[in-house]
N, C-alpha and C positions, 0 to 999 in steps of 0.2 A: 746796325739790324741783324738780328739775332742767327743766327744760323742752326736749323733741326735738321738732325742727321736720322733717320728710320731706318733701321735694320735687319735680315732676318737671319737667321743662322746659316751658315751656310751648308752643314752637317746634318744628318735626320731627316734629308728632307726622300720619299720614298721613290727610286725612278717611275718617272711615268711611262705608259705604255708604247704612248702614239710616238714616230720619229722626231729626234732631237734638232732635224734640220727644216722638216714642217713648221716647228713650232717655233724656230728662228725669223723664218719666214714673214708669219704669222703679225711675228710683235714687231717686225720693218728693221732686224740684228743684220747687219754686214760683216758676217765673219768670214776668215781667212782660213778657215781651216773648218771641215766635216766633224763635224761635232758626233755625230753614229756612228764614223768611224774609231774615231779616240775615246769611246768609251770598249770600243772591242775592243782596242790598242792597250788599256786600260788593263782589261780579264784577262787578256793573254800574260799578259804580266804579269799578274798578280797568280793566277795556278802554273807560273813556271818556278814559281817560291813557295806554290804551299810544301808542304812536310806533314804527314799522314799523324811525326809522333808530339806537335805541336809543341809546346814549350818544354814537352820533355825531351827533345831534339839538343837542348841547352845542358851543361853540366855543373849541381851545383856546389857552391862552396862543400855543403856537407859531404861531399861523396868525394872528400880529399884531396880539397884545393888546401886547407889551411894556410901553406907554403904561404899563398898569395894573399890571404887576404889579412895577415899581422900588422899591427899596427907601427909606420917605422915611426913613430913623432910620441911614442907611448915612454914614460921612465920604466925602467926596467925593476929597480928598485924600489920601486913606490911603495909601502907598506901603511896598513890601518890594522884598527884594532876593530874587535863587530861590535857593533851599533845591537842597542838593547832598547828601543823607544817605541813611542804608539805615535803616529802621524794621525794628523786630519789628512792631509790629503798626497800623497806621493804620484807621482807622475815619471813614467819610464820613457825617457831621452832629454838629450838635453840640448836639443838640436833650436833651431827658431821656432818649431813648434810646443817644444816645453816651453821655450822660456817667456812666451808670447803668454801661456795661460798664469807661468807662475807669478808674473808680473802683474797679471791682471788680478789674481787672488790677492797678493800682497796688498794691491794701491785698495781692496776692498777689505785690509787688516788681517787675514790669511798668515799668519808669520810661523805655525807649527805645520811646512810642509818639507817636501823631498824630493830632489832632482836623482834620480839612476839613470848615473850615465857610464857605457861600457868601456868607455875612451879616458884619459885623463883631458881633458879639454872638453869648454862646446864649443857648440856650432854648425856640430852634424852633420849632414852632406858635405858642406862644406870647410869641414876638418875634416872630411876624406876628401875633397876634391880642388888640392892641394898643386894641378898639375900645371904647367905654363901655358898660360893664354885660356886660363878658366874666365869666365864672364857669366853674367844671368842672362839669359835670353828673353824677361820678363823687364821695362824700365825701374830705373832701383831708385826713383820716387814711391815707385806701389811694394815694389821686393822689400827692398830691408826695409827693417820691422820697425814699429814705433819711433820713430823718424823726430814726428814734435814734440813726443812725450824726454825723447835727448836732447832733444833741439841738436838736433843733425842735418842737414842735406848733402847728399851727397856730391862726388866733385864730378861726376858727367851722370850721362843720360842712362848709359847702360854700367855697372859698376864691375872691375876686375873683383875675382878670389878672393884676394889680403884685405879689400876692404871692405867686402862681405863679414870675412871672419875679426874683423875690429868692430862691425857693426854687433855680433852676437856679444864680443865683450863687453862694449860698450853699455849693451842694454842691464849685461851683470852687474857692471858695476854700479851703475844707478840705483836698480834697484836690490843689488846688495845681495844679491842670488846664488853667490859662490859658495858662501859657507855654508848654504843647505845640499848643495854634493856632494852625490858620494863615488867619489869618480874609478873609473877602472873595475865596476861592478857590474856583476848582471845578475837580470834575476834570473831564476833557474825555474820557481815555481812561485804559481798563487792560487792561498786556498782561502773559499770565503768558510766562516765560521758564523754559522744560521744560530746559533746562542747567544752572542756580543755582537753580531752585525760586526764584523774588523771579517781587514781582509791579513791573511797569515802570507807574508812576503818572506821566499830563501832564496838566498842567495850565495854567488860562491865567494862567499866571507864569512859564512856559516855565522849571518848576522840573524836577531829578534827583533823582525819588526814589524808592526802592525799599524794597520792602518783602515782610516775609514771610507775613506777613497780610492780608487785609482785610479790612472791615467795615464795608459798606453796615450804617448805622444811623439811617434816616430818616424813622420814621415811615411812618402811611399814608397822615398828610392830609399835602402838603405844596405842590401845585400848585394855585393857586385856579381855578376851572371859572364857567365861564360862559353863560350861554342862546345860543341857537344865532343870534342878530341880531346887527344891526353896530352895535354898542355906539359904535365911533368917530364915528358921526352926528351926538350928543345935542352942541351950542352950549354946554350950559350946565359945570355940574361934573358931575363922577362921579366914582365910585371903589370899590374893592371891600373891603367890610369887613375884611379884613384886613390893607388899608394906608389904615388910615384914617389923612384929613386931617385933623388937630387943628388947622392952621392955616385952612380953614376954616370948620369947625366952631368952633373954639373950643373950650377944654380943655384938657384934659391926662389921660392913663390912670388916674391919681392921683383928678387930681381932673375929672373930666366935667363942667363946667358948658355947654352945648353953647351960646351965648350969639348965636353965629354961626349960632345956624340960628332965630333968633325970628321974625323977618321973609319967612323961606321957606318954600317949597312942596316938600315932598322926598316923592321916592319910595322908598320902599324895597322891592326886587325879589327875593322870598325869603322862605319861613319855614320855615325847618330852626331848626336847633338856635343858630348864630347871630344867625339874622332874630328869631327870639321875644328874643334880650334884647338887641338892637341898639332893634329897635318898642321895646320898655322904657323905652328911655331918651331915644331920638330923639321919642317922643309927649310928653315934659316941657317941651322946648328948641320946636320948630316949634310956631312960635303959631297960622300961616298954617293947611296944611293939611299934611299927612302920609298917601300913599297908598300900601295895603299893599296890594301884587301878589300873588295869594296862586295855585299850581298846586296847592298839594295842602295839607290844613289837617296840624299838625303835634297828637300829642297830651300839653297839658298836662294832667301832673298838677301839686297842694303843692308846692313845694318847701319849708319850713318848715324854713329856715333856720336857724342858731341859735348865739350866741358858745360857746367852747368852758368848759366844766365848769374852772373850775383846777383843781380838790380831784379830779378826775375823773384829770386830766394829771396830776398829781403820783403819781397810784394804779398809775399804768403799772406791768406787770410784762417782761419784760426780754424780747425781738423781740413786741413788741405789734405793733406794725405790722405781720408779719409774719402773727402768728395771724390779726390783721383780713385782712388781704386773702387769706388760705386759706378765714377762713368764710365771706366776701362768696361767691368765686367757688364754695365748695364750694354753697351755696346757688342761685346761681343754674345753677348747670350742674349740679345735682339731685339731691346728696349730701346723705345725712342728716348734718344735727347737730343739736348739742344743743341749742343754743342761738343766735338771730339774734341776735347782736353786734350788728347793722349800723341795723336798722328803718329803713330810710330806702324810697325810690318803688319801685328795682330789688327789695326783698328782697320788698317787701310784695304785689308782682307774683305773687312762685311761693310765699310762703308763703298765700296766698291757697288753692292748693292743697291745704296742710295738712291732714289728718280726711276729705278727700273724695273718699274711696274704699267700694269694694264698692257693692254694687246694694241696691234696701229686701229685696230675699229672701234676702239675707243671703251669695248666694253669691258669690268672686270675681270681680271682672270680667276679660275676656278683653281682646282685643287692643285689637276696634275698640271695646267702651268705654268703655275707657281712653283711644282716641284721642277719642273723644264727648267727656268731662266733657271734656279737655282744652279742645276749643274753646268747649266753652259756657262754663268758669274767664274763658275769654278772650275770650267777648263780655262777661259779665257783667262785667267789670276795665275795657274800650271801654265800657259803658254807664255804667258810674261814669264817667267822665270827659265824657262825652259829657253828662252832665247836671249837669258843673260847669259846662260852658259855657251852658247853661240858667240854671243860677242866679246866674251873672254876670253876663254880656253881658245888657244890655235889650233889646234891638232884637233881634226875633223872627227876622227876616230873616238879619241877619248873626250872629244866634248859630246859627241853620241853617247858612250858609253854612262859621262855622269846626268843626261839628262832622269828626272822621276819623272815617272808614270802611273800618276795617280791624283787622286781626287787632294788635294788639303783639307786637311783634319784626320786626315790618316794616318800621318805619323805626324810627329811634333813639326813646327816648321825650325828652319833655323835661320839664323842672322848675321852674315859675315861676308865683311868685303876683302878676306886677304887669300881663302881656303882655293876658290876658281885659279886665281894667278896661281897662284903658288903650282897648279900642273904644266906651267909655262917656263919653268924649272929643267932643268936638266938631268938633277938628282932626284926629279918624283916622275916617280913612275909610278900608274894606275892598271892598278891587277883586279878589273872586274871579273869576279865572277858568275856572270850571268844569272845571280841569282843563287845559286850553289851554295855560297858559304868557302870558308876553306877548308877544302878536304880531309887535311891533317899536319899534323906537330910531328917531324923530324928531328932527329937529334942535331940534325946544321942549320935547319931553319923550318919553313912547311911549306905544302902543297898545296897549291889550287890549279883548278883547268889541265889535269891529270901531268901537271911540270913540279917538280921540284926546286927550290929557290933559298938559297943558303946566304941566310945573315950575322948577326952578333948580335941581335937584339931584335926581341917583340915585343914591342906595346898593343896590350890588349885597350882598344877601349871602345867595350862593349855594356859597355852604360851598367843600370842593375835588374834586379828580379824589379817586377813592377807591383804594388799592391798586394803581395805574397801575402796567406796567410799569420796572423801575427807569430803567434807561438811556432813558426817555421823561420819565422826570422830572424825572432831571440831567442831559440831552442826552451822557448820555458814554458811548462804545462799550467794552463788556468783548470781550475777546480771548480765549477759556480754548484748549483742547487744541482740544473737539471744534462748540464751540457751543452753546445749545440749556437750557435752562432744566427739570430734575428735581430733585426733594431725596430725601433721605433726613432724616425729623421734619422737615422744613420748615425745617433750617438750612444742607445739605449739599448742596452743587450738582454734579452730576455734569455731568462735563467743563470746570472750576473751580475746583481745588486750591488751598487752602489762602484760601476765602474764608466764610465764615457768616454769611449771612442772619440778616437782626431782621424778619418779618416775619406775619401771622396768616395767607396761606398756605400748605396742608397743615402747618399747626402748630396746636396748641391755642390758645385765645382764651378771653377772657372778655371781658365792654362795658369792665372796669379794666386801661388799657392796660401802664399803671406791674407789674402781678402779672404782664400777659405779659413783660416785659421782664427785673423781678428772676429770673423762672425761665429763662428765654434764658441769661442773662448768665451763668446759673450753668455751664449749664451748657457756654455756651464758651471758661469757662473753666477747666473742669475738659479737655477737646478739647485746648487750647492747652499744660496744662501739662502732660499724656500723652504730647503728640507730643514736645517738649522734653526729655522724662525719656526716653522713650526711643529720642530719635536718628532719631527721622522729621523729613527735611525738607519732604514734601510729602503732603496728605490729600487725599483726592476718596472719593466714592462709589463703589461699581460700578453699571455702567449697571440692572444686575437687582434690586439694593437700591435702587434711587429710581424703579422701576419700581413693584413692588411693595408699596413705602409709599405710590405716588401715586394707584395703587389701593387700596388701602385704606383712605386715605386720601377718596376719590371715594364707594369701596361705601359706609362710615360714613356719608356726609352723604345717601345716598337717600333718607330721611327727611325730610328738611331741605329736598330738591331738589323735592318738592311742596308744601312749604310754601309758598316762596319761587316757585311758578308760582301762587299762589292771593292770592301779593302783587299791593297795588297798585305802581307800577312807582319804584323809586330804584335808590339805591347797590346795597344789599345784597343785590339780583336784575341789577344791570346794565340798568334801564329796562326789565322784563321779556325781555327779551332770553337767551333762558336757554340756554346752547350749552356743550360741552366745558371750555370757556375758562374759563366763568363757574363750571362744579365745581370744575376744576384748583386755583382763585383760593381757592376755600371756606377756613374752618379748619376742620382734622380737628375732627370733630364728636363725639366723644367727648366733649370738654370741658379746658377747661384741669390740672383735678384727674387726670383720667385719663393727657393727653398728658404732664405732666409725671412721672408714674409710668411712663408707656413712658420715656423719657426718664431716671428714675435708675435702673430694670432693666435699660438698655444701659448707662450708668457703670457700677453695680456687677459684672456681667457679665463687665470688665474686657478684652474683646475686641475692642474697635473691630467688633463684626461688619457687617458691611455694607461696608467700608472697605478700598480698595487705598492701602498706605505704601510710601513711598517712604524708604529710608534712606539717612541720609547715608553709613554705612561703606560702602556698596555699591553706591546709584543706578541703581536697579532696581527694578521693582514688583514686589511682595510683597503677599500676602495676610495684614494685620493679624493680630497674635500677642500 
């Protein structure tokens, strides 16, 4: 018998006007908590973390923290001659985003392409995230790129950092991408020439590069983020987790034996996704003391990582990875599926809604009842997370401080089986700041809760700037026709011809960023092929089309805006400073599957609707036909 799973998204529902407790009674639900009191608790915890500075409460790398972000893996003796060449496509970024686009272009016969990569290796985020315990939070069978194409099945359900780096190199080897990469190269200025319909690309190597197409492929996580304190004041050892110093700690990414910490007092500042993974490893080795500095606790669900079943791997059908990605994205985006193929922490969150429909009187629920149902199920899931803390952490005070008081999807969920037990070890001490964060960095350590604590080493696990402006992240000046950024479908930029974005802003998305890029790369290569076949030399959306799409994306996210306003401050809601820019930078709230359907209809229509095309034969702007 075929299992049927129909779910709705946990996020994005406006809160009902009636009491949740009353709805629970109507729905025949027996709860061991008061949902209305819990909602007030969430709001109180949110409010205590509010900072009127919003994102400005953090220090930017660009504000004098360059010593923290130099590449510890770079070859200081690297040199090359300036390049003088005209490319068909120039891709900025050699992470999985850039590699997927390059692989698809090469498959279609595009070989005159170039990747500009600012470090001396490929891998993107996973080049940087070599810290001990680094692991993907999305199932590796979906997250690792182009598995079927390179004939590889991950060793475990959730891959570690070294295996992810190997995945990047396997892709580069399979498609012979490495010779097309300009390493240790940064774009400094992109200038569109309206006469030649080419982009001029200025770099730090004094190159003379021109290209028909520019594809910024940086991904949303690139630039490290720091708390708004004077990090350089500390006289001991300090580094960010994405610039891990194994010379100090001992070990390596493949063998993280952190023997250098055995007699050290270590502070780990930040308890998000990377912090959770780092703390579990540092706690094993820093025998003196590990101070875990927490502003907001993460939700920690079970990992249950497993070895890949060899027989299962042998039985996989053709296009198995695509099928799996689509199954996951359908569940996450509230689409009906016949079977949950993944059955992990992500899909369990959503499939907990299955069958939870209707009311006790048999009538179909109205919109407010649906919102109430979704909020209560959200509460139920987070209650199970908090109960897991109680059942794992022995000290009641520590356990209480480790409980997350916010809705699922307000912050990225974490999955780890060793993080919580770590706090039962005598060498690990939680410094809960009750939502305030670290107060200061001193010469001898740090200050929190009006107390200075001396340490030998400070490790910042404070994450990355989230989906910030491309020009700021790359220090690249973009000079187009009219300037400004509004997109059609999240990829085509009004005022910037022949530039295709790969972003989540104004585009559909799922937590599996690999699937987002898979869909985007398919679309972008279609556009480039169409332009080539029709003799088009310049393509950009009309102002009206871009404006209409941005408005559609903003309108589509109306319910999500209400959800984000209830959330504890974090990068999803720009630290609770919600404004027009926040909403314009949100993903298309119809979800990845519906968004992909929009792109597919646009391709099948064949009219390149909403675009202005400049043809080589006429060199004047015409509506695309």
